[in-house]
BAFI-3210 file (N, C-alpha, C; in Angstrom, 3 decimals, decimal comma, padded with zeros to 6 digits):
// residues 88
n [1|2|3|4|5|6|7|8|9|10|11|12|13|14|15|16|17|18|19|20|21|22|23|24|25|26|27|28|29|30|31|32|33|34|35|36|37|38|39|40|41|42|43|44|45|46|47|48|49|50|51|52|53|54|55|56|57|58|59|60|61|62|63|64|65|66|67|68|69|70|71|72|73|74|75|76|77|78|79|80|81|82|83|84|85|86|87|88]
n.u [030,194|028,403|029,086|026,622|024,734|024,875|024,219|021,565|020,464|021,298|019,744|016,843|016,932|016,776|014,086|012,784|013,493|012,217|009,613|009,436|009,168|007,126|005,295|005,875|004,627|001,925|001,571|001,573|-000,605|-002,810|-002,676|-003,254|-005,987|-007,107|-006,713|-008,460|-010,899|-010,741|-010,928|-013,755|-014,948|-016,007|-018,135|-019,845|-020,312|-018,916|-016,634|-012,615|-011,308|-011,930|-012,492|-013,948|-013,988|-011,360|-011,186|-012,503|-010,850|-008,696|-010,016|-010,890|-008,205|-007,188|-008,920|-008,226|-005,670|-003,256|-000,924|002,539|002,339|000,998|-002,171|-001,644|000,815|-000,046|-001,758|-000,091|001,708|-000,143|-001,081|000,970|000,880|-001,767|-001,519|000,313|-000,826|-002,988|-001,454|-000,976]
n.v [017,650|019,539|020,482|021,684|020,559|017,822|017,699|018,295|016,318|014,103|014,742|014,640|011,754|010,849|011,575|009,939|007,561|007,429|007,560|005,294|003,470|003,984|003,436|000,809|-000,102|000,556|-001,042|-003,785|-003,182|-003,072|-005,651|-007,335|-006,502|-007,230|-010,240|-010,541|-010,046|-012,254|-014,343|-014,055|-014,376|-016,985|-017,357|-015,508|-016,460|-016,218|-015,746|-016,552|-014,674|-011,815|-010,079|-007,975|-006,335|-005,710|-003,932|-001,726|-000,918|-000,259|001,912|003,628|004,541|005,645|007,700|009,182|009,830|012,411|012,988|013,040|010,202|008,502|007,283|004,735|004,086|003,589|001,413|-000,453|-000,631|-001,572|-003,885|-005,446|-005,625|-006,385|-008,944|-010,169|-009,959|-011,828|-014,106|-014,330]
n.w [-005,313|-003,149|000,151|001,258|-000,207|000,063|003,068|002,842|001,141|002,997|005,019|003,701|002,968|005,574|006,228|004,430|005,084|007,724|006,362|005,193|007,299|008,394|006,582|006,497|008,646|008,559|006,334|007,691|009,521|007,704|006,703|008,902|009,377|007,103|007,222|008,968|007,656|005,841|007,827|008,456|005,799|005,250|007,042|005,986|003,387|001,420|-001,043|-001,144|-003,179|-004,511|-007,458|-007,951|-005,907|-005,776|-007,875|-006,948|-004,876|-006,523|-007,913|-005,616|-004,871|-007,153|-006,995|-004,499|-005,098|-005,649|-006,607|-007,104|-008,125|-010,845|-011,625|-012,721|-011,895|-008,961|-009,127|-009,934|-007,800|-005,585|-006,984|-006,266|-003,778|-003,161|-003,932|-001,993|000,165|-000,479|-000,309|002,416]
ca.u [028,950|028,663|028,543|025,133|023,703|025,122|023,577|020,276|020,266|021,206|018,181|015,948|017,279|016,510|012,379|012,449|013,663|011,184|008,021|009,146|009,026|005,277|004,582|005,421|003,596|000,521|000,842|001,364|-001,895|-003,943|-002,711|-004,141|-007,479|-007,263|-006,731|-009,775|-011,844|-010,477|-011,712|-014,981|-015,765|-016,710|-019,617|-020,596|-020,865|-018,143|-015,307|-011,596|-010,804|-013,120|-011,983|-014,722|-013,210|-009,770|-011,160|-013,095|-009,467|-008,056|-010,907|-010,242|-006,860|-006,906|-009,736|-007,477|-004,294|-002,814|000,543|003,072|002,421|000,188|-002,894|-001,104|001,867|-000,477|-002,186|000,823|002,253|-000,957|-001,468|001,828|000,605|-002,729|-000,660|001,147|-001,688|-003,586|-000,710|-000,943]
ca.v [017,853|020,973|020,095|022,100|019,767|016,497|017,788|018,340|015,079|013,210|015,064|013,923|010,188|010,441|011,506|008,807|006,297|007,351|007,345|004,025|002,903|004,087|002,557|-000,826|-000,216|000,726|-002,425|-004,663|-003,308|-003,724|-007,247|-007,668|-006,311|-008,464|-011,495|-010,606|-010,215|-013,400|-015,344|-014,095|-014,462|-018,122|-017,056|-014,408|-017,392|-015,110|-016,621|-015,653|-013,634|-010,875|-009,233|-006,888|-005,889|-005,138|-002,637|-001,063|-000,284|000,667|003,242|004,254|004,914|006,671|008,683|009,965|010,345|013,834|012,746|012,856|009,168|008,168|005,763|002,988|003,330|003,029|-000,003|-001,699|-001,023|-002,023|-005,030|-006,296|-005,316|-007,367|-010,466|-010,536|-010,316|-013,263|-015,056|-014,683]
ca.w [-004,646|-002,364|001,540|001,792|-000,970|000,746|004,134|002,528|000,811|004,148|005,811|002,970|003,077|006,987|006,191|003,413|006,077|008,615|005,962|004,828|008,706|008,780|005,440|006,843|010,040|007,859|005,628|008,579|009,951|006,377|006,480|009,980|009,011|005,503|007,582|009,870|006,756|005,427|008,567|008,531|004,602|005,135|007,665|004,829|002,198|000,513|-001,744|-000,856|-003,855|-005,087|-008,268|-008,000|-004,585|-006,198|-008,938|-006,094|-004,175|-007,532|-008,263|-004,744|-004,882|-008,308|-006,528|-003,837|-005,596|-005,705|-007,325|-008,282|-008,613|-011,622|-011,203|-013,337|-010,881|-007,706|-009,455|-010,184|-006,667|-005,159|-007,111|-005,587|-002,223|-002,771|-004,467|-001,118|001,073|-000,520|-000,033|003,879]
c.u [029,374|028,580|027,138|024,287|023,898|024,524|022,154|019,965|020,214|019,735|016,877|015,842|016,839|015,056|012,223|012,605|012,203|009,569|008,156|008,897|007,393|004,717|004,365|004,551|002,122|000,256|000,496|-000,385|-003,057|-003,758|-003,362|-005,534|-007,965|-007,591|-008,028|-010,743|-011,851|-011,363|-012,931|-015,908|-016,582|-017,998|-020,382|-020,809|-019,906|-016,990|-014,019|-011,297|-012,297|-012,611|-012,734|-014,259|-011,970|-010,127|-011,742|-011,922|-008,870|-008,728|-010,472|-009,510|-006,600|-007,905|-009,129|-006,100|-004,236|-001,771|001,464|002,952|001,292|-000,764|-002,419|000,009|001,267|-001,032|-001,100|001,610|001,092|-001,571|-000,683|001,165|-000,898|-002,425|-000,215|000,008|-002,764|-002,805|-000,429|-001,382]
c.v [018,613|020,318|020,552|020,854|018,391|016,545|017,587|016,885|013,926|013,431|014,228|012,522|009,926|010,571|010,223|007,563|006,495|007,269|005,962|003,175|002,946|003,343|001,013|-000,871|-000,443|-000,555|-003,663|-004,391|-003,428|-004,993|-007,685|-007,601|-007,224|-009,961|-011,747|-010,722|-011,727|-014,354|-015,418|-014,266|-015,934|-018,219|-016,279|-015,129|-016,296|-016,241|-015,689|-014,670|-013,305|-010,006|-007,844|-005,538|-004,871|-003,995|-001,927|-000,318|000,139|002,013|004,104|005,159|006,018|008,061|009,791|010,430|011,954|013,879|013,078|011,348|009,055|007,186|004,423|002,624|002,991|001,876|-001,110|-001,682|-001,695|-003,554|-006,130|-006,622|-006,738|-008,655|-011,041|-010,888|-011,382|-014,341|-015,486|-015,931]
c.w [-003,267|-000,940|002,181|000,926|-000,351|002,098|003,767|002,056|001,891|004,808|005,006|002,984|004,213|007,064|005,306|004,469|007,101|007,906|005,634|006,226|008,897|007,587|005,734|008,148|009,219|007,166|006,578|009,242|008,735|006,287|007,652|009,540|007,864|006,203|008,778|008,899|006,036|006,502|008,556|006,896|004,751|005,680|006,688|003,442|001,087|-000,066|-001,193|-002,008|-004,641|-005,983|-008,487|-006,756|-005,125|-007,202|-008,168|-005,304|-005,370|-007,887|-006,943|-004,561|-005,938|-007,636|-005,657|-003,946|-005,938|-006,179|-006,452|-008,857|-009,549|-011,182|-011,542|-012,470|-009,704|-007,986|-009,419|-008,406|-005,684|-005,468|-006,600|-004,368|-001,842|-003,310|-002,965|000,008|000,771|-000,236|001,478|004,251]
res [m|s|d|d|a|r|t|r|i|d|a|l|r|e|e|i|d|a|i|d|c|r|v|v|d|l|l|n|e|r|a|k|l|a|l|d|i|r|a|l|k|p|q|a|n|l|g|l|y|d|p|k|r|e|e|e|i|f|a|k|l|a|s|c|n|a|g|p|l|y|a|d|n|l|r|e|i|y|g|a|i|l|h|v|m|k|e|l]
***
């Protein structure tokens, strides 16, 4: 591998690392909001699990997706995220 390619790979990996930290920050922000909603649901006479809302989330994600991820990829990723959020 050439030094130029290795240098470029290292730079791209640094960008990925920075993005990963932003994603973690956003996931934690999302988790806090989800916990706030969970605390309010009993007052609104709503159940903790809302499958309709999950489908709304998946549809919204698909509508704002410009790729290269496919909608099915986002559904899989967010399925895992929503699963973890429910366990908080």
